[in-house]
C-alpha positions in Angstrom: -39.9 25.5 -40.2 -38.9 22.1 -39.2 -39.1 23.1 -35.5 -42.8 23.9 -35.9 -43.5 20.4 -37.2 -41.6 18.9 -34.4 -43.3 21.0 -31.8 -46.7 20.2 -33.3 -45.8 16.5 -33.0 -44.8 16.8 -29.4 -47.9 18.7 -28.5 -50.1 16.1 -30.2 -48.3 13.4 -28.3 -48.8 15.2 -25.0 -52.5 15.7 -25.8 -52.9 12.1 -26.7 -51.2 11.0 -23.5 -53.7 13.1 -21.5 -56.6 11.6 -23.4 -57.6 14.8 -25.1 -56.6 13.5 -28.6 -56.6 10.0 -29.9 -53.2 8.7 -30.8 -52.3 9.2 -34.5 -53.6 6.4 -36.7 -56.3 5.3 -34.1 -59.9 5.4 -35.0 -62.7 7.0 -33.1 -63.2 10.3 -31.4 -61.4 11.8 -28.4 -63.2 11.8 -25.1 -64.6 14.9 -23.7 -63.7 16.0 -20.1 -67.2 14.9 -19.0 -66.7 11.4 -20.5 -63.3 11.1 -18.9 -64.9 12.1 -15.6 -67.6 9.4 -15.9 -64.8 6.8 -16.3 -62.9 8.2 -13.3 -66.1 8.3 -11.2 -66.8 4.6 -11.9 -63.2 3.6 -11.2 -63.2 5.4 -7.9 -66.6 4.1 -6.8 -68.5 7.3 -7.2 -70.7 5.7 -9.8 -72.4 2.3 -9.4 -72.2 -0.2 -12.2 -75.9 0.5 -13.0 -75.2 4.2 -13.3 -72.2 3.6 -15.4 -74.1 1.2 -17.8 -76.8 3.9 -18.1 -74.1 6.4 -19.3 -72.8 3.8 -21.7 -76.2 3.2 -23.2 -76.8 6.9 -23.7 -73.4 7.8 -25.0 -72.2 5.8 -28.1 -68.9 7.6 -28.3 -68.0 6.6 -24.7 -69.2 3.0 -25.2 -67.3 2.7 -28.5 -64.2 4.1 -26.9 -64.2 1.5 -24.2 -65.1 -1.4 -26.5 -62.1 -0.5 -28.8 -59.5 0.4 -26.2 -57.1 -1.4 -23.9 -58.7 0.6 -21.1 -61.0 -1.5 -18.9 -62.8 0.6 -16.3 -62.9 -1.3 -13.0 -65.2 -0.1 -10.3 
């Protein structure tokens, strides 16, 4: 029984590290794959700042995530 709890904790930790789940105790929602791709596209120059700002204005979860995280997307 104790191994199941430990395995669940390890899995949650891995998923949080991958950005699928928010770390335990943090507020907000986890980002979807599409939202993660938007950040990645902006960081690599595939999205202009204008396009990125448009996504932020249309997606409150993404905007909230970036305004409450240590993650600063640089394009």
